[in-house]
Backbone bond lengths (Angstrom), bond angles and torsions (degrees), N, CA, C in turn:
res aa  C-N    CA-C-N  psi(-1)  N-CA   C-N-CA  omega(-1)  CA-C   N-CA-C  phi
1 M - - - 1.444 - - 1.523 107.60 -
2 P 1.301 118.66 129.15 1.458 120.85 -170.84 1.514 115.76 -75.02
3 R 1.303 120.35 -14.73 1.462 120.06 -178.52 1.516 110.67 -111.70
4 R 1.290 116.16 163.02 1.460 121.57 178.99 1.524 107.94 -113.84
5 P 1.370 117.59 95.41 1.457 119.76 -177.37 1.527 113.70 -67.47
6 D 1.325 117.30 -28.34 1.453 120.72 -176.78 1.526 107.05 -132.10
7 A 1.319 117.18 116.44 1.461 120.67 -176.23 1.523 112.41 -64.82
8 A 1.339 117.86 -14.63 1.453 121.22 -178.86 1.527 112.58 -78.53
9 V 1.326 118.13 -12.69 1.465 120.81 -178.42 1.520 109.48 -121.91
10 P 1.333 116.78 155.25 1.468 118.94 -179.98 1.523 111.36 -72.92
11 D 1.352 115.89 168.36 1.461 120.24 173.88 1.520 109.36 -58.74
12 H 1.332 116.20 149.62 1.454 121.46 -179.65 1.518 109.80 -111.46
13 V 1.316 116.00 138.69 1.451 121.22 172.11 1.516 105.54 -94.30
14 L 1.336 115.89 120.81 1.459 121.02 -174.73 1.519 108.78 -131.45
15 T 1.319 117.25 132.79 1.455 122.13 179.10 1.516 109.90 -68.74
16 G 1.343 117.65 133.92 1.453 121.67 176.32 1.517 111.52 156.16
17 E 1.316 115.00 157.13 1.462 121.39 174.66 1.525 110.42 -86.86
18 Y 1.325 116.17 -33.09 1.468 124.06 178.70 1.515 107.27 -132.27
19 F 1.339 116.38 163.48 1.456 119.81 -174.74 1.521 111.04 -135.29
20 I 1.321 114.59 144.34 1.460 122.47 178.00 1.521 106.72 -122.05
21 A 1.312 116.87 130.37 1.463 121.75 176.16 1.515 108.04 -111.52
22 A 1.320 116.27 127.61 1.466 121.96 177.89 1.523 108.25 -122.26
23 T 1.323 116.04 138.99 1.458 121.16 179.27 1.519 109.21 -127.35
24 A 1.320 115.92 130.99 1.461 121.78 176.89 1.520 108.08 -111.81
25 T 1.321 116.22 127.01 1.462 120.06 176.72 1.524 108.72 -99.26
26 S 1.297 116.78 158.24 1.469 123.20 -174.34 1.517 110.76 55.63
27 A 1.334 116.06 34.58 1.463 121.28 -179.10 1.526 109.64 -79.19
28 A 1.301 115.97 137.63 1.463 121.47 177.44 1.522 108.26 -97.65
29 A 1.325 117.03 77.33 1.460 121.43 -178.46 1.526 111.72 -77.93
30 H 1.350 116.79 -17.90 1.463 120.94 179.32 1.523 109.32 -134.52
31 N 1.319 116.95 147.33 1.463 120.63 176.91 1.530 109.71 -83.48
32 S 1.320 116.55 -176.97 1.471 120.46 -175.76 1.525 112.78 -64.73
33 A 1.334 117.72 -21.71 1.466 121.37 178.15 1.526 111.87 -87.27
34 G 1.344 116.67 -1.82 1.455 120.38 179.26 1.519 114.52 88.98
35 N 1.333 116.73 4.12 1.460 120.55 179.30 1.526 110.34 -84.57
36 P 1.328 117.93 145.12 1.472 120.50 179.92 1.530 111.53 -62.74
37 T 1.320 116.78 138.78 1.469 120.22 175.21 1.521 110.56 -78.38
38 Y 1.331 117.09 -20.75 1.462 122.90 173.47 1.523 107.25 -118.55
39 P 1.335 117.93 103.56 1.458 120.53 -176.24 1.537 113.89 -88.18
40 G 1.314 117.51 3.50 1.465 121.33 -176.94 1.515 112.87 -75.37
41 P 1.334 115.73 -173.82 1.469 119.96 -178.32 1.526 111.91 -66.04
42 Q 1.323 116.56 148.15 1.459 122.21 179.22 1.527 111.76 -81.21
43 K 1.336 115.49 -15.01 1.460 120.69 179.93 1.527 107.54 -150.69
44 F 1.342 117.00 133.57 1.457 119.29 178.59 1.524 110.87 -156.07
45 R 1.328 115.77 154.85 1.461 122.60 176.25 1.511 108.51 -90.48
46 T 1.313 115.98 152.22 1.466 121.82 -178.37 1.527 108.36 -122.20
47 R 1.299 117.44 72.59 1.458 123.51 -172.94 1.527 114.00 -63.05
48 N 1.309 118.61 -25.60 1.467 121.14 -175.75 1.525 114.21 -92.88
49 L 1.320 118.40 1.65 1.454 121.09 179.22 1.526 110.10 -97.76
50 R 1.308 116.73 145.51 1.456 121.79 -174.91 1.526 112.81 -66.95
51 N 1.325 117.89 -43.42 1.459 120.12 -173.83 1.524 113.31 -115.06
52 V 1.304 118.63 -41.52 1.461 121.03 -178.73 1.526 108.37 -75.08
53 M 1.341 115.88 122.64 1.460 120.94 -177.50 1.526 112.82 -98.86
54 A 1.341 116.83 -33.43 1.458 120.11 -176.39 1.524 110.08 -156.29
55 V 1.324 115.11 155.19 1.465 122.45 178.95 1.523 107.43 -133.91
56 A 1.337 116.60 140.10 1.465 120.59 176.69 1.519 109.89 -143.62
57 V 1.326 115.63 138.82 1.463 121.14 168.28 1.520 104.41 -80.05
58 T 1.325 117.06 113.41 1.465 120.52 -173.91 1.518 113.73 -101.76
59 G 1.322 117.39 -9.38 1.458 120.14 177.98 1.511 110.74 -166.93
60 D 1.319 115.99 145.88 1.463 122.56 179.32 1.519 106.84 -154.41
61 Y 1.330 115.65 95.88 1.458 118.98 -176.49 1.525 109.86 -149.76
62 E 1.324 116.47 126.81 1.464 122.40 174.03 1.527 113.37 51.38
63 G 1.328 117.08 46.48 1.458 120.66 176.47 1.514 115.18 78.38
64 V 1.338 117.87 7.51 1.459 121.67 177.18 1.529 107.07 -112.08
65 L 1.322 115.84 117.53 1.455 122.16 -178.80 1.519 108.78 -110.77
66 S 1.314 117.08 125.36 1.467 122.43 -179.57 1.519 109.12 -111.63
67 I 1.331 115.19 134.65 1.463 122.49 -179.35 1.524 107.78 -125.79
68 G 1.325 116.88 139.64 1.453 121.90 174.03 1.515 109.80 -114.92
69 L 1.324 116.64 138.87 1.459 122.48 176.10 1.520 108.31 -120.59
70 G 1.320 117.06 131.31 1.457 121.68 172.03 1.516 107.54 -99.68
71 V 1.330 117.33 126.59 1.468 121.08 -176.45 1.525 110.40 -124.35
72 R 1.338 115.49 159.13 1.465 121.49 -179.23 1.520 112.71 -77.46
73 S 1.324 117.12 -35.88 1.465 119.96 -175.65 1.525 109.98 -137.42
74 R 1.349 115.86 157.76 1.473 120.00 175.96 1.510 107.47 -59.30
75 T 1.295 116.21 132.97 1.446 121.06 -166.02 1.519 111.83 -140.04
76 P 1.347 117.58 134.36 1.461 118.84 171.30 1.530 109.94 -65.35
77 V 1.308 116.29 141.63 1.456 121.68 -179.32 1.509 108.42 -127.31
78 T 1.323 117.43 137.78 1.458 120.92 172.87 1.519 109.00 -123.53
79 V 1.306 115.60 149.99 1.460 121.55 177.58 1.515 107.45 -118.90
80 D 1.320 116.05 125.19 1.457 122.43 178.77 1.523 107.28 -102.04
81 H 1.322 116.37 101.37 1.467 120.60 -175.96 1.526 111.99 -69.04
82 E 1.324 117.99 -31.37 1.461 120.37 -179.84 1.524 111.52 -70.25
83 R 1.316 117.14 -39.92 1.468 120.99 179.95 1.520 112.18 -93.95
84 E 1.322 116.02 -2.80 1.458 122.16 -180.00 1.524 110.95 52.96
85 S 1.330 115.78 53.64 1.452 119.90 -179.47 1.525 110.58 -137.47
86 V 1.322 115.05 157.25 1.454 122.57 175.05 1.522 106.49 -117.03
87 K 1.324 117.41 131.70 1.456 121.49 179.09 1.518 109.43 -117.14
88 V 1.316 115.80 129.29 1.455 122.35 178.07 1.524 106.15 -107.92
89 F 1.332 116.41 119.69 1.457 120.96 -175.35 1.508 111.96 -103.20
90 R 1.325 115.69 153.23 1.462 120.73 171.74 1.511 107.77 -65.84
91 P 1.317 117.97 132.73 1.467 118.84 -176.19 1.535 111.04 -66.95
92 P 1.326 117.08 141.42 1.455 119.56 175.17 1.523 109.56 -68.99
93 S 1.326 116.49 156.94 1.462 119.00 -179.41 1.531 109.24 -59.71
94 G 1.311 116.28 138.55 1.450 121.93 -179.81 1.508 114.04 85.82
95 F 1.346 119.16 -2.00 1.472 121.76 -179.90 1.519 110.19 -70.69
96 R 1.315 117.25 130.47 1.478 121.88 177.06 1.482 109.94 -133.59
């Protein structure tokens, strides 16, 4: 990934032709005991998805969680604040 979303972590190499950076503020990445709320991998490939190729947690500091997505094509992205989700859509024909 060509940018550094969080200066506390090194640059990330992420598979993809294009990249999406998402940042969540007031994120609860750790519980009160200091254990991660997401114990899974910090970086993984998504071979079964049509457009998203890879996902990486690129930063986690002071309640700010940064995520990087590597995608195959330029893609419209929407953020649903009520459901706290990010949706990556297949681009419509003619999208540039």
